C-alpha positions in Angstrom: 148.9 126.4 230.3 152.3 128.1 230.4 150.6 131.5 230.5 148.5 130.4 233.5 151.6 129.2 235.3 153.4 132.4 234.5 150.4 134.4 235.9 150.4 132.3 239.1 154.2 132.9 239.6 153.7 136.7 239.1 150.9 136.9 241.6 152.7 134.7 244.1 155.6 137.1 244.0 153.3 140.1 244.6 151.5 138.3 247.4 154.7 137.5 249.1 156.1 141.0 248.7 153.1 142.3 250.8 152.7 139.2 253.0 156.2 138.4 254.1 156.8 141.5 256.2 153.3 141.1 257.8 154.0 137.4 258.2 157.4 138.0 259.9 155.8 140.6 262.2 152.9 138.2 263.0 155.3 135.3 263.5 157.4 137.3 265.9 154.2 138.4 267.7 152.8 134.9 267.8 156.1 133.6 269.1 155.9 136.2 271.8 152.3 135.1 272.6 153.5 131.5 272.7 156.1 132.4 275.3 153.5 134.5 277.1 151.2 131.4 277.3 154.1 129.3 278.4 154.9 131.7 281.3 151.3 131.8 282.3 151.1 128.0 282.0 153.9 127.6 284.5 151.9 129.5 287.0 148.9 127.0 286.9 146.3 125.6 284.6 143.8 127.9 286.4 145.8 130.9 285.3 145.7 129.6 281.7 141.9 129.2 282.0 141.5 132.7 283.5 143.4 134.3 280.6 141.6 132.2 278.0 138.2 133.1 279.5 139.1 136.8 279.6 140.9 136.9 276.2 138.1 135.4 274.1 135.4 138.0 274.7 138.0 140.8 274.6 139.2 139.7 271.2 135.5 139.5 270.1 135.0 143.2 270.7 138.5 144.1 269.4 137.7 142.4 266.1 135.0 145.1 265.5 137.9 147.5 264.9 139.7 145.1 262.7 136.6 144.4 260.7 135.8 148.1 260.0 139.5 148.4 259.0 138.9 145.5 256.6 136.0 147.4 255.0 138.3 150.4 254.6 141.1 148.2 253.1 138.7 146.9 250.4 137.5 150.4 249.5 141.0 152.0 249.6 142.5 149.2 247.5 139.8 149.6 244.9 140.2 153.4 244.8 144.0 153.0 244.5 143.6 150.5 241.7 141.4 153.0 239.9 143.9 155.7 240.5 141.5 157.7 242.7 144.1 158.9 245.2 142.0 161.7 246.8 139.1 159.3 247.5 141.5 156.8 249.0 142.9 159.5 251.3 139.5 160.6 252.5 138.6 157.0 253.4 141.8 156.6 255.4 141.4 160.0 257.1 137.9 158.9 258.4 139.4 155.6 259.5 142.0 157.2 261.6 139.5 159.5 263.3 136.5 157.2 264.0 138.4 154.0 264.6 139.8 155.7 267.7 136.4 156.8 268.9 135.2 153.2 268.9 138.5 152.1 270.5 138.1 154.5 273.5 134.5 153.3 274.1 135.7 149.7 274.2 138.6 150.6 276.5 136.2 152.2 279.0 133.9 149.1 278.9 136.6 146.6 279.7 138.2 148.9 282.3 135.0 149.5 284.2 132.7 146.4 283.8 134.5 143.2 282.6 132.5 141.2 285.2 129.3 141.8 283.1 130.9 139.9 280.1 132.4 137.1 282.3 129.0 136.4 283.9 127.5 135.8 280.5 130.3 133.4 279.6 129.9 131.5 282.9 133.5 132.0 284.1 134.1 129.8 287.1 134.1 131.8 290.4 137.4 130.3 291.4 139.1 132.1 288.5 136.8 135.2 288.2 139.2 137.4 290.1 142.1 136.6 287.9 140.0 137.0 284.7 138.8 140.5 285.9 142.4 141.6 286.8 143.7 140.5 283.4 140.9 142.4 281.6 141.4 145.7 283.5 145.2 145.7 283.0 144.8 144.7 279.3 142.1 147.2 278.5 144.4 150.1 277.3 145.4 147.8 274.4 142.1 148.9 272.7 143.3 152.5 272.4 146.5 151.4 270.8 144.6 149.0 268.5 142.4 151.7 267.1 145.3 153.7 265.9 147.5 150.8 265.0 144.9 149.2 262.8 144.5 152.4 260.8 148.2 152.6 260.3 148.4 149.0 259.1 145.6 149.6 256.6 147.5 152.5 255.0 150.8 150.6 254.9 149.2 147.4 253.5 147.4 149.2 250.7 150.5 151.3 249.9 152.5 148.0 249.8 155.0 149.4 252.3 154.8 146.7 254.9 158.6 146.2 255.7 158.3 148.4 258.8 155.9 145.8 260.3 158.9 143.5 260.8 160.6 146.1 263.1 157.3 146.7 264.8 156.9 143.0 265.5 160.5 142.5 266.6 160.5 145.5 269.0 157.1 144.7 270.4 157.8 141.0 271.0 161.2 141.4 272.5 159.9 143.9 274.9 156.9 141.7 275.8 159.0 138.7 276.5 161.4 140.7 278.7 158.5 142.4 280.5 156.7 139.1 281.0 159.7 137.6 282.7 160.0 140.6 285.0 156.3 141.3 285.7 154.7 137.8 285.9 157.3 136.2 288.2 158.7 139.3 289.9 162.4 140.0 289.2 164.8 142.9 289.7 163.1 143.8 292.9 159.6 144.1 291.4 156.6 142.2 292.9 155.3 139.0 291.1 152.1 140.2 289.4 150.9 136.9 287.8 148.3 137.3 285.1 148.1 141.1 285.7 151.8 141.3 284.8 151.2 139.4 281.6 148.5 141.9 280.6 150.6 144.9 281.6 153.6 143.6 279.7 151.6 143.3 276.5 150.2 146.8 276.8 153.6 148.4 277.3 155.1 146.4 274.4 152.3 147.3 272.1 152.9 151.0 273.0 156.5 150.7 272.0 155.7 149.0 268.7 153.0 151.7 267.9 155.6 154.4 268.5 158.0 152.8 266.0 155.3 152.7 263.2 154.1 156.2 264.0 157.6 157.7 263.7 158.1 155.8 260.4 154.9 157.1 258.9 155.5 160.7 260.0 159.0 160.7 258.6 158.2 158.8 255.3 157.9 160.8 252.1 157.0 157.7 250.0 153.4 157.1 251.3 151.3 158.4 248.5 148.1 157.6 250.4 149.1 159.3 253.7 146.3 161.7 254.8 147.3 165.0 256.5 146.5 165.8 260.1 144.0 168.4 258.8 142.3 165.9 256.6 141.9 163.5 259.6 140.4 166.3 261.8 138.0 167.5 259.1 137.0 164.0 257.9 133.2 163.4 257.9 131.5 160.5 259.6 129.6 159.7 256.4 132.9 158.8 254.8 133.5 156.3 257.6 129.9 155.0 257.3 130.5 154.2 253.7 133.1 151.7 254.7 130.4 149.8 256.5 129.2 148.5 253.2 132.2 146.2 253.4 133.3 146.6 257.1 129.8 146.1 258.5 129.4 142.5 257.1 133.0 141.8 258.0 132.4 143.0 261.6 129.3 140.9 261.9 131.1 138.0 260.4 133.9 138.3 263.0 131.4 138.8 265.7 129.5 135.6 264.6 132.8 133.7 264.5 133.8 134.9 268.0 130.3 134.3 269.3 130.8 130.6 268.3 134.1 130.6 270.1 132.6 132.2 273.2 129.9 129.6 273.3 132.6 126.9 273.0 134.3 128.4 276.0 130.9 128.2 277.9 130.6 124.5 276.9 134.2 123.9 277.9 133.4 125.4 281.3 130.4 123.0 281.5 132.8 120.1 281.0 135.3 121.5 283.5 137.3 124.6 284.2 140.4 122.7 283.1 138.8 122.0 279.7 138.8 125.8 278.9 142.5 125.9 279.7 143.2 122.9 277.4 141.2 124.5 274.6 143.2 127.7 275.0 146.5 125.8 274.9 145.8 123.4 272.0 144.2 126.0 269.6 146.8 128.5 270.8 149.5 126.3 269.2 147.7 126.5 265.9 147.9 130.3 266.0 151.4 130.5 264.6 150.4 128.8 261.3 147.1 130.9 261.3 149.1 134.1 261.6 151.0 133.1 258.4 147.8 132.3 256.6 146.2 135.6 257.8 149.2 137.6 256.4 148.6 135.9 253.1 144.9 136.6 253.5 145.7 140.3 254.0 147.8 140.4 250.8 145.0 138.5 249.0 142.4 141.1 250.1 144.6 144.0 249.1 145.6 142.7 245.7 142.2 141.3 244.8 140.6 144.7 245.6 143.3 146.4 243.6 142.7 144.2 240.6 138.9 144.7 240.9 139.5 148.4 240.9 141.4 147.9 237.6 138.5 145.8 236.2 140.9 142.8 236.0 138.5 140.1 237.0 140.8 137.3 236.0 143.5 138.9 238.2 141.2 138.6 241.3 140.8 134.8 240.6 144.5 134.3 240.0 145.4 136.1 243.2 143.1 133.9 245.2 144.2 130.6 243.7 147.9 131.6 244.1 147.3 132.2 247.8 145.5 128.9 248.2 148.5 127.1 246.8 150.8 128.9 249.3 148.5 128.1 252.2 148.0 124.5 251.3 151.8 124.0 251.5 151.9 125.8 254.9 149.1 123.6 256.3 150.8 120.4 255.2 154.1 121.5 256.9 152.2 122.4 260.0 150.4 119.0 260.1 153.8 117.2 259.7 155.2 119.0 262.7 152.2 118.2 264.8 152.4 114.5 263.9 156.1 114.2 264.5 156.5 116.2 267.7 153.1 116.4 269.6 154.4 115.9 273.2 157.4 118.3 273.0 155.1 121.0 271.5 152.5 120.8 274.2 155.1 120.2 276.9 156.2 123.8 276.3 152.9 125.1 277.5 152.0 122.8 280.4 153.2 120.0 282.7 149.7 118.6 283.1 149.9 114.9 282.2 146.2 114.8 281.3 147.0 117.1 278.5 150.3 115.5 277.4 148.9 112.0 277.3 146.4 113.0 274.6 148.8 115.4 272.9 149.1 113.4 269.6 145.3 113.2 269.2 144.7 116.9 270.1 147.4 118.1 267.7 146.4 115.7 264.9 142.9 117.2 264.9 144.1 120.8 265.1 146.6 120.1 262.3 143.8 118.8 260.0 141.7 121.8 261.0 144.2 124.2 259.4 143.5 123.0 255.9 139.8 124.1 255.8 140.4 127.1 258.1 143.1 128.5 255.8 140.9 127.9 252.8 138.1 129.9 254.4 140.5 132.8 255.2 141.9 133.0 251.6 138.6 132.3 249.7 136.8 134.8 252.0 139.4 137.4 251.1 138.9 136.7 247.4 135.1 137.0 247.6 135.5 140.3 249.5 137.9 141.5 246.9 135.3 140.8 244.2 133.1 143.2 246.1 130.7 140.8 247.8 131.4 140.8 251.6 127.9 139.8 252.7 128.3 136.1 251.6 131.0 135.4 254.2 128.7 136.7 256.9 126.0 134.3 255.8 128.2 131.3 255.8 129.7 132.3 259.1 126.2 132.6 260.6 125.6 129.1 259.4 128.8 128.0 261.0 128.0 129.7 264.3 124.5 128.1 264.5 126.1 124.7 263.7 128.7 125.1 266.4 126.2 126.3 269.0 123.7 123.5 268.2 126.2 120.7 267.9 128.3 121.6 271.0 125.1 122.0 273.1 123.9 118.5 272.1 127.4 117.0 272.6 127.9 118.5 276.0 124.5 119.0 277.6 122.7 115.9 276.1 125.4 113.2 275.5 128.0 114.6 278.0 130.8 114.1 275.5 134.3 115.6 276.1 136.9 117.8 274.6 138.0 115.5 271.7 134.4 115.4 270.2 134.2 119.2 270.4 137.5 119.5 268.5 136.3 117.2 265.8 133.1 119.2 265.5 135.1 122.4 264.9 136.9 120.7 262.0 133.6 119.7 260.5 132.3 123.3 260.7 135.4 124.6 258.9 135.2 121.9 256.3 131.5 122.5 255.5 132.0 126.2 255.1 135.1 125.9 252.9 133.2 123.7 250.4 130.3 126.2 250.3 132.6 129.3 250.0 134.6 127.7 247.2 131.4 127.1 245.3 130.5 130.7 245.7 133.9 131.9 244.6 133.6 129.9 241.4 130.1 131.3 240.8 131.1 134.9 241.3 134.0 134.4 238.8 131.7 133.1 236.1 129.2 135.9 236.7 131.9 138.6 236.5 133.4 137.1 233.4 130.0 137.1 231.6 129.4 140.8 232.4 
């Protein structure tokens, strides 16, 4: 028993060493996003709805880049654990090259034809103009994301993530300042509204990317850093091999976002205000989710590393240690939501219809974080074992459940927002039970081999 406790403490320290810088960067970024939503919320609830309707499909496509990066992270971590440094560099070189090709294509799509996506998601005509404006001004973020995701993968696997704190700090301070100036119009500049919010985010992201790039170019401690020549000469086949893990991860993310997109459609069926309420309430949860995702990134990196070393017990201990950390985070988050529901939502909106139901909204979202964080961490452990397809299957199940249940709730029974929120919690809970069963089964199979 003492040996097991000692192992958990060891892995918790290693998890936190990787996760804390990512966590701080994410928290700073999420705080900036919270302020961003608060600024937009002070414009009008229609503005919040427009940004929510635009942001969801844009994040759906952006997550393709992150998912391919996840596949590379697993492969690079396993190669690094096995001391195959040249192999790890080749994978990273192909990631740098071809992630950016995909990013440029996405940039062109959202710059030139965002209306196509918004027609599919049934964006209300009264906010269509604002949604299109936001998408066009926000579209350059894809180019920065393609490059930035590749840098983050290299830093994460190399366990050199401290620079991410400076990235988050510089990016977020710049974003808040630019939001104030560009959204409302100060210092002689015109008030740009939602267009200003998008432009502020792009400029701030550019500044943060410059900081990380300078660090990487100057650093002599990054053992896995590929040369410029390796990046240029990298073969597409090397990138395609990451699809073994990245492909299922990308489809998993797509399926998850497809469910969210459909929820937006159903919210628009209820009312255009419902989409704004959904954006605000689940936006509040994002700060805690950002912390969990940072731990999930560390879990993925360390479990892949231990798998590369053929340390199967280590993969299990990493995952359980992360679950302990995330359970504590979820409990603290729920306590805040129970004690201060109205002040929290009052930061985002003055709409009394939202504030009146604030305790109920945040209670449901606070409960949701327990199974959601469990799925993030357990999913990282399963992928670290080398089985990424399972998470795709359970996410497909979840998406079908969300689409079917929300359709019946809204189109047949004409239920409202609260019932939809409860259904989301049910989806996460069902999947976390199934995923934990699978994690236990994989562990037994690997131990027997």
